[in-house]
C-alpha positions as CSV (number, residue, x, y, z in Angstrom):
1,M,-1.0,3.1,26.6
2,K,2.1,5.5,26.1
3,T,2.4,7.2,22.9
4,I,5.6,6.9,21.2
5,S,6.9,9.4,19.1
6,C,8.4,7.4,16.0
7,M,11.9,7.7,15.3
8,N,14.3,8.3,12.7
9,I,17.6,6.5,12.4
10,N,20.6,8.7,13.2
11,E,22.1,9.4,9.6
12,S,25.7,9.4,10.8
13,L,24.9,5.6,12.1
14,L,23.5,5.0,8.6
15,Y,26.3,6.2,6.8
16,S,28.7,4.2,9.3
17,M,27.2,1.1,8.3
18,S,27.8,1.8,4.4
19,A,24.4,3.4,3.5
20,E,24.0,5.3,0.2
21,D,21.9,8.6,-0.6
22,W,19.4,7.2,-3.0
23,N,17.7,9.5,-5.6
24,Y,14.3,8.7,-6.9
25,K,13.1,10.3,-10.1
26,R,10.0,12.2,-9.9
27,R,6.6,10.8,-9.8
28,E,8.3,7.7,-8.8
29,L,6.6,5.9,-6.0
30,V,8.3,5.7,-2.9
31,F,7.0,5.6,0.7
32,K,6.5,9.0,1.4
33,K,4.2,11.5,-0.2
34,K,6.7,14.6,-0.8
35,D,9.6,14.1,-2.7
36,S,12.7,13.5,-0.2
37,R,16.1,12.2,0.0
38,I,16.2,8.4,1.0
39,I,19.0,7.0,2.7
40,R,19.4,3.2,1.4
41,L,20.8,0.0,3.2
42,S,21.1,-3.2,2.4
43,K,18.7,-5.7,4.3
44,N,21.7,-7.5,5.6
45,I,23.5,-4.5,7.0
46,F,20.3,-3.3,8.4
47,F,19.9,-6.6,10.5
48,E,23.6,-6.1,11.5
49,M,23.0,-2.8,12.7
50,T,20.0,-3.5,14.8
51,D,21.8,-6.4,16.4
52,G,24.7,-4.0,17.3
53,N,22.3,-1.3,18.6
54,P,19.5,-3.0,20.9
55,H,18.2,0.2,21.9
56,L,17.9,0.9,18.3
57,S,15.8,-2.2,17.6
58,M,13.9,-1.8,20.8
59,E,12.7,1.8,19.5
60,M,11.9,0.5,16.4
61,N,9.7,-2.3,17.5
62,A,7.8,0.0,19.8
63,C,7.3,2.3,17.1
64,F,5.9,-0.7,14.9
65,S,3.9,-2.3,17.4
66,Q,1.9,1.4,18.1
67,E,1.1,1.7,14.6
68,I,-0.2,-2.1,14.0
69,Y,-1.9,-1.3,17.4
70,F,-3.6,2.0,15.9
71,K,-4.4,0.4,12.4
72,N,-6.1,-2.7,14.0
73,W,-7.9,-1.4,17.0
74,A,-8.0,2.2,17.4
75,E,-8.8,3.5,14.0
76,P,-11.9,1.0,13.5
77,C,-13.4,2.3,16.8
78,I,-12.9,5.9,15.9
79,R,-14.4,5.3,12.7
80,K,-17.2,3.7,14.1
81,S,-17.8,6.6,16.5
82,F,-17.7,9.1,13.7
83,A,-20.3,6.9,11.7
84,E,-22.6,6.7,14.9
85,A,-22.4,10.4,15.5
86,E,-23.2,11.2,12.0
87,R,-26.3,9.1,12.0
88,F,-27.5,11.0,15.1
89,T,-26.8,14.4,13.6
90,G,-28.5,13.7,10.4
91,L,-31.4,12.3,12.4
92,P,-33.3,15.7,13.1
93,E,-32.7,16.8,9.5
94,K,-34.4,13.6,8.3
95,L,-37.5,14.0,10.6
96,S,-38.0,17.9,9.8
97,S,-38.3,17.2,6.0
């Protein structure tokens, strides 16, 4: 599977679609863990933007599907592998005690 670099939407495109800067208060919950500037766009205009820019819509769908794939398939497999490896590395310590 090809790894896709998840994208950022070009700011000039967002502003051309009447997006606005949105400043969140300190400690207010947003999607990112660090303080950042958010560019806000209404849902209807967002859909209009993706309809008018099929490449953007395709790139966003590819990024989203990769995230879903990783969360639902790859991440549990990796977690299981680490748990099995941990059991084997702990076995000699238990046998020697």
